[in-house]
C-alpha atoms as one frame of an Amber mdcrd trajectory, in Angstrom:
protein
 117.040  82.942  79.962 115.764  84.979  77.107 112.887  82.519  76.374 112.180
  82.636  80.146 111.307  86.290  79.963 107.993  86.199  78.023 106.340  83.507
  80.578 106.994  85.325  83.409 105.979  88.810  82.197 102.321  86.711  81.487
 102.232  85.070  84.984 102.885  88.078  86.410 100.206  89.893  84.980  98.045
  86.649  85.482  99.045  87.341  89.329  97.592  90.909  89.187  94.362  89.614
  87.856  94.241  86.809  90.325  94.498  89.267  93.073  92.035  91.630  91.660
  89.123  89.490  91.190  89.736  87.292  93.849  90.314  84.026  92.153  94.113
  83.654  94.044  93.021  80.857  96.148  97.001  80.374  97.113  99.826  82.662
  96.374 102.254  79.556  96.137 100.230  78.458  93.811 100.199  81.546  91.451
 104.179  81.917  92.440 104.763  78.057  91.208 103.390  78.837  87.905 105.033
  82.139  87.327 108.466  80.455  88.794 108.688  83.051  91.084 109.133  83.086
  94.857 106.600  80.571  96.641 104.366  81.717  99.682 102.364  79.840 101.877
  98.766  78.827 101.540  96.301  81.358 102.250  93.186  82.647 101.975  92.054
  85.109  99.032  91.660  88.802  99.395  88.347  90.101  98.598  88.093  91.396
  95.409  89.148  94.904  94.295  88.060  95.031  90.837  87.422  93.631  87.956
  90.165  92.169  86.168  88.931  93.589  83.018  89.118  97.603  84.358  92.649
  96.929  85.284  95.791  98.066  82.932  99.397  97.067  83.411 101.256  99.942
  83.853 104.543  98.995  85.151 106.418  95.333  85.446 109.611  94.001  86.181
 110.241  90.006  87.054 114.447  91.099  86.742 114.615  88.708  84.259 116.444
  90.770  82.105 119.458  90.494  84.527 119.233  94.243  84.910 117.062  96.778
  87.064 117.375  98.841  83.413 113.034  99.123  83.274 113.220 101.575  86.465
 113.489 105.482  85.705 116.644 105.910  88.135 118.507 104.044  90.901 120.030
 105.814  94.215 122.886 104.112  96.373 124.051 106.457  99.085 127.529 105.647
 100.593 129.314 102.009  99.136 126.033 100.262  98.892 124.577  97.911  95.851
 121.889  97.095  93.589 122.199  93.812  91.561 120.295  90.915  89.897 121.188
  87.380  91.057 119.455  83.938  91.651 116.713  84.568  94.035 116.856  82.868
  97.220 115.441  79.577  99.019 111.952  79.707  98.067 112.257  81.754  95.140
 113.180  80.738  91.203 115.110  82.980  88.600 116.354  86.187  88.773 115.367
  89.239  92.039 116.878  91.929  92.286 119.442  92.424  95.907 119.674  95.167
  97.682 122.582  95.762 100.154 123.588  98.782 102.415 126.758  98.000 104.251
 127.250  99.181 108.058 129.973 101.279 107.336 128.936 104.675 108.648 128.395
 106.406 105.438 125.575 104.318 103.738 121.989 104.400 104.107 120.172 103.838
 100.902 120.194 101.713  97.893 116.890 102.058  96.135 115.296 101.617  92.460
 111.974 103.832  91.687 109.763 104.382  88.673 108.387 107.797  87.778 105.014
 109.183  89.086 101.887 106.749  87.437  99.595 110.021  87.785  96.499 109.928
  90.204  93.386 107.365  90.573  93.728 104.246  91.784  96.331 101.359  91.846
  97.412  97.887  92.488 101.128  97.774  93.502 101.838  93.978  93.549 105.567
  92.806  94.475 107.419  90.009  96.718 110.236  90.706  98.941 112.423  88.558
 100.849 114.562  89.778 104.307 117.163  86.471 105.157 116.753  84.920 108.064
 119.443  86.785 109.610 118.434  89.696 109.231 119.311  91.841 112.549 116.925
  93.438 114.388 117.052  96.747 115.434 114.815  99.431 116.402 116.571 101.684
 113.534 113.331 101.931 111.175 114.273 100.678 107.615 111.875 101.746 104.804
 111.635  99.244 102.318 109.108 100.046  99.905 107.547 104.033  99.652 105.548
 106.108  97.470 107.464 109.616  97.358 106.737 112.875  97.592 108.519 116.123
  96.234 109.696 119.165  98.237 106.847 121.654  99.850 105.955 124.978  98.901
 108.671 126.452 100.942 111.614 123.990  99.533 111.808 121.433 102.544 112.306
 117.838 102.180 109.500 115.725 103.704 108.682 112.044 104.502 107.046 109.946
 102.054 103.559 109.936 102.088 103.487 106.247 102.249 106.171 103.711 103.290
 106.553  99.998 103.939 108.801  99.856 107.054 110.716  97.069 109.209 111.522
  98.383 112.927 111.788  95.672 115.971 110.957  92.923 113.690 107.589  94.006
 113.020 106.177  95.432 109.760 104.321  98.820 109.689 102.823 101.425 107.010
 103.499 105.062 107.415 100.918 107.545 106.243 101.930 110.945 105.870  99.552
 114.023 105.013  99.458 118.205 105.409  97.162 119.527 107.938  98.678 123.030
 106.846 101.096 123.783 103.985 103.732 123.362 106.319 102.773 120.488 108.795
 102.979 116.973 108.327 101.010 114.479 110.295 101.014 110.652 110.481  99.674
 107.287 111.156 101.329 104.340 111.778  99.214 100.901 110.730 101.429  97.727
 112.505 101.078  95.028 109.545 102.542  92.241 112.222 105.751  90.047 113.068
 108.067  90.096 110.378 108.827  86.337 109.018 112.462  86.592 108.040 113.716
  84.137 105.457 110.265  83.890 103.499 109.039  85.466 100.593 106.348  88.068
 101.385 103.645  88.135  98.736 102.528  91.776  98.856  99.435  94.072  97.516
  99.344  97.092  97.830  95.262  98.969  96.446  96.195 102.792  96.894  93.385
 105.401  95.666  95.276 108.610  96.157  93.256 111.621  97.801  92.588 114.854
  96.892  92.370 118.154  98.015  88.642 117.739  97.615  88.165 113.941  98.419
  89.530 110.868 100.580  91.737 108.271  99.483  92.033 104.642 100.860  94.644
 102.081 101.211  94.470  98.660 101.770  97.202  96.502 102.129  97.587  92.642
 101.754 100.555  90.291 102.804 100.228  86.410 101.249  97.113  86.690 100.186
  95.553  88.260 103.534  94.366  91.737 104.319  96.661  92.925 107.017  95.872
  96.918 107.671  94.045  99.866 106.051  93.735 103.425 106.138  91.285 105.775
 104.822  91.378 109.446 104.516  94.533 111.886 103.166  97.335 110.149 102.217
  99.847 112.295 100.162 100.580 116.293  99.702  98.361 116.817  97.014 101.154
 118.128  94.638 100.843 118.503  91.129 102.399 115.020  90.477 101.236 111.671
  92.338 103.561 110.334  94.501 106.238 107.835  92.944 107.309 104.511  93.800
 110.507 103.130  95.268 111.695  99.424  96.218 115.005  98.687  98.288 116.587
  99.500 101.164 116.684 103.279 103.056 117.952 103.851 106.893 117.339 107.524
 107.202 118.846 107.331 110.671 121.994 105.895 109.217 122.845 109.467 107.080
 125.288 110.487 108.085 124.592 114.337 107.841 121.738 113.876 110.391 124.637
 113.700 113.087 122.705 110.206 114.639 125.752 107.875 117.159 124.733 104.422
 116.029 127.410 101.240 116.720 128.927 100.010 113.364 130.735  97.059 111.537
 128.147  94.828 111.756 126.344  92.808 108.795 125.003  94.543 105.389 121.655
  94.853 105.763 120.203  92.606 102.240 117.018  92.156 100.808 115.836  91.412
  97.768 112.784  92.376  95.606 110.603  90.287  92.492 107.681  90.102  90.536
 106.719  93.679  90.926 103.265  94.443  88.942 101.816  97.817  88.807  97.937
  97.841  87.759  95.281 101.028  87.812  91.844 100.526  87.611
């Protein structure tokens, strides 16, 4: 296994560069070279920046067999975070996140500390199994999280990739005053279950004086965008998390829901963050 780690890391960097330059003719071809999850042949995204201007600031293909590269892990309830063989269509290892429907569990995530302000591409692959239970209860599968507001109150993540009723959505939050949060919801299309999704999020963080932008690609095709404010303009930039978070399953919220169904499970792989 150790001999495969440098190869996957090199291939992951190549994937990020291909996405940045628009030379990625088909995510499946790159995934095959990287021993990463395969995807369908699709058109390449428009070039974002020159590859020579991009610097990889974080990457994990989970071939180490652990999630030790991530700053922290968080499990609320009886969930799990493991590294296992990638499911159908994938190769090598991937991170598996599980949250049981037991009335007490609602989170299973890994996170990396804030990487700073500026412009970044967050590329990653995720897989929702074919037996995923479609529900109106929203599930966050990746998020860029902020910090408590000036009055000490918690708030919603500035950017979140979610699944609801079998559809992908991007939710963006910002402040209209020191304590009022505005929200934009961008539909990203129907979920293809039992499929490895190759995501790329081009994010330029807004500041108090400059607008920001978000462009989202799935399997090489642009599926959504947002321009304007995209965070709370705090002392640090938002930090990145991936896994499973179902806020409405938090017992502290007191929201009733039927329990006893199957676990919520997803896999994540090939995370590459570049700054440009």
